[in-house]
C-alpha positions in Angstrom: -85.3 59.6 99.9 -81.9 58.1 99.7 -79.0 60.3 99.2 -77.1 59.2 95.9 -73.7 60.5 95.3 -73.4 63.0 92.6 -72.1 61.7 89.2 -68.3 62.0 88.9 -67.3 64.1 86.0 -63.9 63.1 84.3 -61.8 65.9 83.2 -61.6 66.5 79.4 -57.8 66.2 79.2 -58.0 62.7 80.4 -60.4 61.7 77.6 -58.3 63.5 75.0 -55.2 61.7 76.2 -56.7 58.3 75.8 -57.8 59.0 72.2 -54.4 60.3 71.4 -52.7 57.2 72.7 -55.1 55.0 70.7 -54.3 57.0 67.5 -50.6 56.7 68.1 -50.9 52.9 68.7 -52.9 52.5 65.4 -50.2 54.6 63.5 -47.4 52.5 65.0 -49.1 49.3 63.9 -49.6 50.7 60.4 -46.0 51.7 60.3 -44.8 48.2 61.4 -47.1 46.5 58.8 -45.9 48.9 56.0 -42.2 48.3 56.9 -42.8 44.5 56.8 -44.5 44.8 53.4 -41.6 46.9 52.0 -39.0 44.5 53.4 -40.8 41.5 51.8 -41.3 43.3 48.5 -37.6 44.3 48.3 -36.4 40.8 49.1 -38.6 39.3 46.4 -37.4 41.7 43.8 -33.7 41.1 44.7 -34.3 37.3 44.5 -36.0 37.3 41.1 -33.7 39.8 39.5 -30.4 38.3 38.1 -27.7 40.9 37.9 -26.1 41.4 34.6 -22.3 41.0 34.6 -20.2 42.6 32.0 -18.5 40.2 29.6 -15.0 39.4 30.6 -12.5 39.3 27.7 -9.7 37.0 28.4 -6.4 38.0 27.1 -4.3 35.3 25.4 -1.6 34.0 27.6 0.8 33.5 24.7 1.7 35.8 21.9 0.3 34.9 18.5 3.0 34.3 16.0 2.7 34.2 12.2 2.1 30.7 10.9 3.8 29.5 7.8 1.4 28.0 5.2 1.3 24.2 5.3 3.0 22.7 2.2 0.8 20.6 -0.1 1.7 16.9 -0.4 3.4 15.9 -3.6 1.0 13.9 -5.7 2.6 11.2 -7.7 1.4 10.9 -11.3 2.2 7.2 -11.5 -0.8 4.9 -10.9 -0.6 2.5 -8.0 0.7 -0.9 -8.6 -1.9 -3.6 -8.1 -0.4 -7.0 -7.1 -2.4 -10.0 -8.2 -0.6 -12.3 -5.7 1.3 -12.1 -2.5 5.0 -11.5 -2.7 7.2 -14.4 -3.8 10.6 -15.2 -2.3 13.5 -16.7 -4.3 13.1 -20.0 -2.3 9.5 -20.2 -3.5 10.7 -19.7 -7.1 13.0 -22.8 -6.7 10.3 -24.8 -5.0 8.1 -24.6 -8.1 10.8 -26.2 -10.4 8.9 -29.5 -10.8 5.8 -27.7 -12.2 6.4 -25.9 -15.5 3.0 -24.2 -15.5 3.5 -22.9 -12.0 6.9 -21.5 -13.0 5.1 -19.5 -15.7 2.6 -18.2 -13.2 5.4 -17.3 -10.8 7.3 -15.4 -13.4 4.4 -13.1 -14.3 3.4 -12.6 -10.7 7.0 -11.5 -10.0 7.1 -9.0 -12.9 3.8 -7.6 -11.7 5.5 -7.0 -8.4 8.5 -5.4 -10.2 10.9 -8.1 -8.9 13.2 -7.9 -11.9 16.1 -9.2 -9.7 14.2 -12.5 -9.6 12.6 -12.6 -13.1 15.7 -11.7 -15.2 17.6 -14.8 -14.1 14.5 -16.9 -15.0 15.2 -16.1 -18.7 17.7 -18.3 -20.6 20.4 -16.8 -22.8 18.6 -17.9 -25.9 15.4 -16.1 -24.8 17.3 -12.9 -24.0 19.1 -13.1 -27.4 15.7 -13.4 -29.2 13.7 -10.8 -27.3 16.3 -8.5 -25.8 19.0 -8.6 -28.4 21.7 -6.3 -29.5 22.4 -4.2 -26.5 24.8 -4.5 -23.5 23.6 -7.2 -21.1 20.8 -8.2 -23.6 19.1 -4.8 -23.3 18.2 -5.2 -19.6 17.2 -1.5 -19.5 14.7 -2.1 -22.3 13.3 -5.1 -20.4 12.8 -3.0 -17.3 11.3 -0.1 -19.2 8.7 -2.3 -20.9 7.6 -4.0 -17.7 7.4 -0.7 -15.8 4.8 0.3 -18.3 2.7 -2.7 -17.3 0.6 -2.4 -14.1 0.0 -6.2 -13.7 -0.6 -9.4 -15.6 -3.9 -11.3 -15.5 -4.2 -15.0 -16.2 -6.7 -17.1 -18.1 -5.9 -20.8 -18.6 -2.3 -21.9 -17.7 -1.5 -25.5 -18.3 1.5 -27.7 -19.2 1.1 -29.1 -22.8 4.2 -31.3 -22.9 7.2 -32.0 -20.6 10.4 -34.0 -20.7 13.4 -34.1 -18.4 14.8 -30.8 -19.7 12.1 -29.3 -21.9 8.4 -28.2 -21.3 5.8 -26.3 -23.2 3.2 -24.3 -21.3 0.0 -22.8 -22.7 -0.7 -19.5 -21.0 -3.6 -17.1 -21.6 -2.2 -13.7 -20.6 -3.7 -10.2 -20.5 -1.5 -7.2 -19.8 -3.1 -4.3 -17.8 -1.1 -1.2 -18.6 -0.5 1.8 -16.3 -3.0 3.7 -18.4 -5.7 1.3 -17.3 -5.9 -0.3 -20.8 -6.2 -4.1 -20.8 -4.7 -5.8 -23.7 -6.4 -8.5 -25.8 -5.3 -12.1 -25.4 -1.6 -12.5 -26.0 -1.1 -13.9 -29.5 2.0 -16.0 -28.5 0.5 -18.2 -25.7 3.0 -21.1 -26.0 6.0 -20.7 -23.7 8.9 -23.1 -24.0 10.9 -23.8 -20.8 14.3 -25.2 -20.5 15.3 -26.9 -17.2 18.5 -25.5 -15.6 20.1 -28.3 -13.5 22.5 -25.8 -11.8 19.7 -23.8 -10.2 17.1 -26.6 -10.2 14.5 -24.4 -11.9 12.7 -23.9 -15.2 13.8 -20.9 -17.4 12.0 -19.2 -20.2 13.6 -20.4 -23.5 11.1 -19.3 -26.2 7.6 -17.8 -26.6 5.6 -18.4 -29.8 2.1 -18.8 -31.3 2.1 -22.6 -31.7 3.5 -25.5 -29.7 
């Protein structure tokens, strides 16, 4: 028989120590994993959560002063003047002297534009005596008052009926549109007699009647 060495018996404390070390290693690993999970969870919560900031009330940089009420615009009760033709200058009035019918158109275009400084000299003394009689300066104030009540004059047919060197008769269909908006019927005195004024080189209104 061979002599075998007897089995070596390890001490119990050595075995217990190894088990304890293994348990400690497992606990340390669990602790590390748990810490990593907690760190990741905390970071994800802080990323997804938007902190609420209190509303900031800004103070005005300037003091508020009492404002005076805005005054309302003054509304005129007079209706607007509607011009039926572009403005006419005195030189244009003279340039129409060779055409009696155009002189008639020019006159009523000018009164529609309230250019009485140009229309009043286009009336002869005989015309003023007949239609603006018995007041200083042939009742110029009455003349202006009447035409100020007219908004504008509208034309129908305007044509020269007869003409000599110093006289002409023009047939003019006239309608007066008043400031109230009312449009008159056809003027019942459509024939206008003109007298040629050699000094100014222009035609002047001399009469206005129902027949030639």
